[in-house]
LUMDO-213374 format. One line per 3 residues: for each residue x, y, z of C-alpha. Coordinates in steps of 0.001 Angstrom, whole numbers, always signed. Layout:
// residues N
X,Y,Z ~ ...
***
This chain:
// residues 450
+33166,-30894,-53674 ~ +32611,-27857,-51703 ~ +29285,-27093,-53306
+27915,-29619,-51165 ~ +28258,-27910,-47829 ~ +26000,-24602,-46794
+26692,-22171,-44086 ~ +24736,-22126,-40678 ~ +22944,-18988,-41993
+21709,-20902,-44899 ~ +20586,-23760,-42821 ~ +18788,-21396,-40459
+16913,-19519,-43199 ~ +15888,-22649,-44673 ~ +14325,-24026,-41719
+12923,-20521,-41004 ~ +11415,-20510,-44291 ~ +9641,-24113,-43923
+8330,-23255,-40460 ~ +7017,-19784,-41622 ~ +5409,-21381,-44816
+3670,-24182,-42669 ~ -47,-23735,-42510 ~ +53,-25859,-39314
+2264,-23274,-37567 ~ +927,-20318,-38940 ~ -1682,-20179,-35934
-890,-22285,-33033 ~ -2855,-22640,-30011 ~ -506,-23685,-27059
-1274,-24007,-23336 ~ +1437,-24510,-20493 ~ +3306,-22784,-17591
+4978,-19337,-17683 ~ +8842,-19299,-16313 ~ +11509,-16651,-16838
+9070,-13962,-17658 ~ +10842,-10432,-18323 ~ +8977,-7098,-19376
+11501,-5199,-21584 ~ +11461,-1548,-21292 ~ +10222,-996,-24718
+7077,-2815,-23909 ~ +7578,-6372,-25051 ~ +7221,-9489,-22925
+9888,-12049,-23142 ~ +9515,-15515,-21319 ~ +9129,-19302,-21648
+6174,-21761,-22031 ~ +6913,-25248,-20293 ~ +5131,-28408,-19418
+6605,-31122,-17296 ~ +8682,-32249,-20343 ~ +9139,-29532,-22676
+9878,-25726,-22953 ~ +9643,-23233,-26068 ~ +10741,-19618,-25647
+7917,-16876,-26319 ~ +7698,-13491,-27364 ~ +4927,-10655,-27485
+5403,-7633,-29019 ~ +4115,-4406,-27405 ~ +1403,-4032,-30001
-132,-6989,-28588 ~ +794,-6653,-25061 ~ -1577,-3555,-25098
-4634,-5975,-25470 ~ -3737,-7782,-22188 ~ -5704,-6889,-19106
-3524,-8444,-16703 ~ +379,-8748,-15929 ~ +1688,-12377,-16609
+3788,-13903,-13979 ~ +6035,-16810,-13377 ~ +4279,-19921,-12634
+834,-18548,-13981 ~ -708,-21105,-16237 ~ -1704,-19303,-19738
-3308,-20252,-23217 ~ -1565,-18688,-26029 ~ -2415,-18036,-29673
+547,-17104,-31921 ~ +2933,-18761,-34738 ~ +6047,-20547,-34697
+9223,-19233,-36332 ~ +12860,-19284,-35902 ~ +15100,-16564,-34521
+17921,-16464,-36958 ~ +20576,-15213,-34432 ~ +20489,-18089,-32141
+19178,-20747,-34472 ~ +16313,-21529,-31963 ~ +12393,-21824,-32640
+10328,-19722,-30686 ~ +6315,-18727,-30512 ~ +5443,-15194,-31582
+2326,-14463,-29239 ~ -769,-12526,-30643 ~ -3220,-13233,-27741
-2923,-14871,-24125 ~ -5404,-15570,-21368 ~ -4890,-17416,-18168
-5859,-21029,-18351 ~ -9176,-21834,-16370 ~ -9964,-17963,-15428
-10037,-15829,-18076 ~ -8497,-12222,-18969 ~ -11013,-9933,-17127
-11250,-12077,-14038 ~ -7268,-11730,-13752 ~ -7269,-8238,-14454
-10198,-7764,-11927 ~ -8063,-9567,-9225 ~ -4896,-7863,-9894
-6240,-4419,-9594 ~ -8266,-5080,-6723 ~ -5158,-6391,-4993
-3305,-3064,-5895 ~ -5978,-736,-4652 ~ -6685,-2554,-1499
-2712,-2382,-818 ~ -2642,+1492,-1498 ~ -5803,+1785,+1134
-8571,+2724,-1298 ~ -11084,+129,+597 ~ -9774,+1159,+4130
-13162,+1635,+5893 ~ -11643,+4625,+7888 ~ -11799,+6670,+4368
-15610,+5864,+3943 ~ -17927,+8905,+4461 ~ -21209,+8525,+6207
-24326,+8387,+4094 ~ -26735,+11283,+5384 ~ -29685,+10196,+6885
-32268,+13008,+5270 ~ -30528,+13908,+2052 ~ -32074,+16997,+31
-30175,+16576,-2980 ~ -29006,+13030,-4639 ~ -27209,+13164,-7809
-27428,+9974,-10188 ~ -24767,+8987,-12543 ~ -26331,+6211,-14747
-27669,+5899,-18398 ~ -30449,+8195,-19015 ~ -32325,+5509,-20659
-33061,+1952,-19026 ~ -34421,+48,-16163 ~ -31757,+1134,-13849
-32924,+5315,-13731 ~ -36325,+4205,-13744 ~ -36155,+2171,-10511
-34072,+4377,-8956 ~ -36270,+7485,-9524 ~ -39466,+5584,-8576
-37817,+4409,-5591 ~ -36991,+7894,-4454 ~ -40309,+9448,-5400
-42161,+6656,-3372 ~ -39844,+6504,-185 ~ -38658,+10220,+44
-40564,+12819,-2216 ~ -38876,+15637,-902 ~ -35577,+15001,-2256
-34410,+16541,-5181 ~ -32626,+14464,-7882 ~ -30091,+15411,-10834
-29060,+13137,-13385 ~ -25495,+12989,-14745 ~ -26056,+10883,-17828
-23333,+8573,-18740 ~ -22382,+5664,-20749 ~ -22089,+2699,-18612
-20913,+136,-21209 ~ -18203,-61,-23939 ~ -14825,+1273,-24259
-15805,+4587,-23924 ~ -17996,+4127,-20637 ~ -15116,+4418,-18077
-14175,+8029,-19200 ~ -17787,+9017,-19409 ~ -18148,+8088,-15723
-15315,+9420,-14344 ~ -16288,+12924,-16365 ~ -19392,+12785,-14814
-18391,+12247,-11100 ~ -15835,+15123,-11572 ~ -18605,+17126,-12751
-20655,+16317,-9811 ~ -18182,+17773,-7466 ~ -19336,+21218,-8643
-23169,+20624,-7195 ~ -24342,+21179,-3647 ~ -25275,+17395,-3239
-25709,+15150,-11 ~ -25098,+11587,-1973 ~ -24085,+10254,-5254
-25600,+7235,-6670 ~ -23193,+5517,-9373 ~ -24146,+2297,-11398
-26409,+645,-13810 ~ -28364,-2674,-14146 ~ -27134,-6014,-14638
-25045,-7885,-17442 ~ -22053,-9750,-18284 ~ -18636,-9296,-16544
-17815,-7442,-20033 ~ -21158,-5194,-19796 ~ -20089,-4250,-15901
-16228,-3933,-16866 ~ -16265,-49,-16918 ~ -16916,+18,-13229
-13640,-2145,-12756 ~ -11470,+864,-14367 ~ -8851,+2082,-12055
-9478,+5687,-13031 ~ -13363,+5034,-12248 ~ -12243,+3701,-8902
-9700,+6809,-7984 ~ -12581,+9132,-9137 ~ -14864,+7655,-6499
-12210,+7582,-4005 ~ -11406,+11250,-4406 ~ -15025,+12190,-4396
-15936,+14910,-1868 ~ -19566,+13767,-1883 ~ -20576,+10277,-328
-21066,+7657,-3112 ~ -23362,+4527,-3271 ~ -22334,+1970,-5731
-25109,+340,-7590 ~ -23804,-2075,-10435 ~ -25653,-4963,-11548
-27411,-7709,-9516 ~ -26781,-8541,-5875 ~ -24173,-11295,-6781
-22215,-9007,-8924 ~ -19286,-7179,-7079 ~ -17006,-4623,-8961
-14213,-2464,-8045 ~ -16552,+256,-7784 ~ -18314,-1541,-4672
-15368,-1847,-2721 ~ -14018,+1698,-3411 ~ -17635,+3277,-2535
-18831,+4509,+901 ~ -21724,+2118,+628 ~ -22357,-730,-1600
-25833,-1494,-2801 ~ -26851,-4868,-4126 ~ -28921,-3125,-7017
-29858,+305,-8292 ~ -33091,+50,-6464 ~ -31528,-1069,-3384
-29045,+1941,-3758 ~ -32407,+4107,-3737 ~ -33506,+2596,-627
-30297,+3114,+1073 ~ -29789,+6683,-212 ~ -33059,+7985,+1556
-35506,+7137,+4528 ~ -39085,+5584,+4196 ~ -41629,+8450,+4822
-43726,+5883,+6231 ~ -41149,+4900,+8659 ~ -40074,+8645,+9430
-43810,+9317,+10005 ~ -44138,+6368,+12568 ~ -40687,+8018,+14089
-42107,+11221,+14446 ~ -45478,+9972,+15995 ~ -43143,+8022,+18529
-40999,+11276,+19057 ~ -44661,+13029,+19901 ~ -45619,+10393,+22265
-42396,+10693,+23965 ~ -42152,+14287,+24275 ~ -45803,+14277,+25453
-44900,+12007,+28571 ~ -41582,+13910,+29079 ~ -43485,+16973,+29509
-46270,+15792,+31370 ~ -43787,+14114,+33839 ~ -41794,+17523,+34007
-44886,+19475,+34949 ~ -45800,+16749,+37559 ~ -42704,+16783,+38888
-42246,+20754,+39259 ~ -45917,+20504,+40875 ~ -44486,+18274,+43685
-41370,+20710,+44181 ~ -44023,+23738,+44176 ~ -46005,+21958,+47080
-42819,+21098,+49023 ~ -41627,+24813,+48798 ~ -44970,+26004,+49827
-44747,+23998,+53050 ~ -41215,+24586,+53631 ~ -40075,+26264,+56861
-38534,+29241,+55327 ~ -41987,+30474,+53681 ~ -43435,+29707,+57261
-41050,+31457,+59066 ~ -39185,+34078,+56981 ~ -37481,+35935,+59746
-35726,+32660,+60603 ~ -33322,+33284,+57511 ~ -32426,+36733,+58489
-31830,+35692,+62371 ~ -29501,+32687,+61293 ~ -28008,+35073,+58977
-27488,+38022,+61738 ~ -25991,+35117,+64203 ~ -23572,+33967,+61350
-22356,+37494,+60876 ~ -21827,+38062,+64448 ~ -19585,+35097,+64905
-17516,+36169,+61657 ~ -17286,+39842,+62997 ~ -15837,+38635,+66460
-13789,+36160,+64964 ~ -12142,+39012,+62887 ~ -11858,+40940,+65918
-9955,+38291,+67632 ~ -7677,+37600,+64586 ~ -6825,+41536,+64519
-6016,+41801,+68145 ~ -3665,+38737,+68093 ~ -1715,+40067,+64842
-1170,+43302,+66780 ~ -143,+41681,+70102 ~ +2553,+39446,+68045
+3634,+42750,+66457 ~ +4235,+44572,+69525 ~ +6060,+41647,+70924
+8280,+41316,+68222 ~ +8881,+45093,+68376 ~ +9739,+45130,+72099
+12237,+42011,+71504 ~ +14210,+44386,+68905 ~ +14130,+47276,+71204
+15707,+45313,+73985 ~ +18203,+43576,+71496 ~ +22057,+44436,+72186
+22646,+45986,+68938 ~ +19860,+48681,+69753 ~ +21188,+48928,+73547
+25174,+49249,+72609 ~ +25441,+50239,+68901 ~ +29055,+51569,+69678
+30251,+48388,+71167 ~ +29390,+46689,+67864 ~ +31544,+49338,+66140
+34400,+49038,+68470 ~ +34422,+45362,+67951 ~ +34545,+45620,+64202
+37473,+48083,+64496 ~ +39505,+46011,+66867 ~ +38907,+42825,+64444
+39997,+44990,+61589 ~ +43208,+46208,+63348 ~ +44262,+42543,+64020
+43669,+41680,+60462 ~ +45775,+44732,+59201 ~ +48656,+43860,+61577
+48502,+40026,+60420 ~ +48867,+41200,+56892 ~ +51484,+43743,+57431
+53599,+40998,+59192 ~ +52833,+38360,+56352 ~ +53880,+41056,+53751
+57097,+42165,+55551 ~ +58064,+38307,+55927 ~ +57378,+37517,+52578
+59440,+40483,+51228 ~ +62253,+39924,+53454 ~ +62716,+36403,+52061
+62202,+37113,+48326 ~ +64981,+40056,+48965 ~ +67196,+37081,+50354
+66589,+34805,+47484 ~ +67117,+37925,+45137 ~ +70716,+38447,+46664
+71706,+34899,+46471 ~ +70773,+34675,+42668 ~ +72709,+37945,+42242
+75796,+36725,+43757 ~ +75831,+33561,+41678 ~ +75380,+35770,+38486
+78363,+37917,+39654 ~ +80463,+34751,+40060 ~ +79568,+33401,+36520
+79807,+36947,+34815 ~ +82606,+36912,+32056 ~ +83335,+40734,+32260
+84482,+40208,+35908 ~ +86824,+37694,+34845 ~ +88188,+39886,+32222
+88967,+42810,+34751 ~ +91596,+40594,+36084 ~ +93523,+40625,+32903
+91963,+37455,+30868 ~ +90882,+37918,+27316 ~ +88396,+36135,+24934
+89909,+34892,+21560 ~ +87793,+34222,+18556 ~ +88170,+33383,+14921
+85089,+33258,+12615 ~ +82861,+33967,+15622 ~ +84399,+30765,+17505
+85898,+30769,+20941 ~ +89178,+29370,+20767 ~ +90411,+26981,+23656
+93573,+25601,+22282 ~ +96580,+26309,+20141 ~ +95442,+23453,+17790
+92088,+25229,+16905 ~ +93980,+28266,+15570 ~ +93778,+28534,+11646
+96843,+30146,+10456 ~ +96873,+33281,+7868 ~ +93311,+34215,+9325
+92195,+36727,+11243 ~ +91915,+36409,+15043 ~ +89708,+38767,+17536
+90937,+39313,+21016 ~ +88394,+40756,+23314 ~ +89586,+42737,+26237
+87565,+44266,+29163 ~ +87529,+47728,+27518 ~ +87685,+46836,+23645
+88789,+44316,+21135 ~ +91774,+44075,+18399 ~ +92150,+41791,+15484
+95575,+40073,+14932 ~ +96957,+37423,+12333 ~ +98941,+34312,+13066
+101496,+33381,+10674 ~ +104149,+30704,+10246 ~ +108053,+31802,+10795
+111087,+29776,+11337 ~ +110921,+30750,+14865 ~ +107600,+29409,+15430
+104125,+31656,+15555 ~ +104250,+35258,+14875 ~ +101575,+37605,+14573
+100568,+41021,+13323 ~ +98423,+43131,+15108 ~ +95775,+45329,+13263
***
């Protein structure tokens, strides 16, 4: 009878076997919303896929996670490819995800938006960090594929607009998995050259073709470049991460060349305008100086040169007289102060001042002696009073009148009842002490003296 029963483990394994061998469940295309997302420290993703009525647990192992170009989040709608199986420990069925894209958007676009938000938060797009593109560059670096329309357009445009500029090509891969490291390497290599501006880009293509310019390492290499960078990726409608980080974004490679150098025809016209303006300024300056010269020739000074000397002479005389008056005034004031001092009481009777100070000193000395004597007498009386009190309380004076002090075990005996018989008593006289012993006898207390 018991042979009919199976264990939970046996049942779970049977169900797992059935699911694992069901062709319809070996590759399942599932879509839904992510919830309870958790990224394990070992690189695995654990989450739940749900719709409005049902849910299923999902796991994506680290080997498949590496293929993702975006970070899943709770609430994100995704499309999954995977297989259905049973997790034996809990007896629950779940989907083991092999691939995942966001529903309606696509993997690359999600990764693009996430990286863009990350770098913008770090400040890589901040306009305050962007370097100024020089107006008249002498050396221009170009990072792109050595063949193709992009390099031809850039070189032909620079040659046509500003032929005196020197160009250096840093050939790089611009498509495929190895493109991003190649671009980074060439940007770093360009830093060793004395370049005025650096053009980085390629021609148009799909988002996959342009993807190396959405790479984080490429973005950071552009940000840390000491050379101003012009981004020239794709067509006018194409925007990459490199466009946001670069110091200047060009809609096309040809546009980048036009932004990098001035137009020689425009520059020639600019020089002509400067020449005309300079000529006008010089002519106006000459005319103005001619007018000044004519006014100077007609001036009163040239017609009457002695007038300048006469005016200066009069002014000198006035200043000299003023100086003399000031000196005389200072001398008069000094003499008056000296006369006042000579008539002062201190100069007329210097001995009187000494005598007055001597009398004041004697008065102070007399007052001090009187106060000191009074204070000393008061303290002496207080001392005699204290000395009399000490004599009255002195036990030695009492003992001189025939009194003694009796002790037993260093304790003063005040009463007969305090005496401990058969123990030594010490009797202190005015001139010495004796030890005595009290014993019991039929006639009362007897004592033996030692």
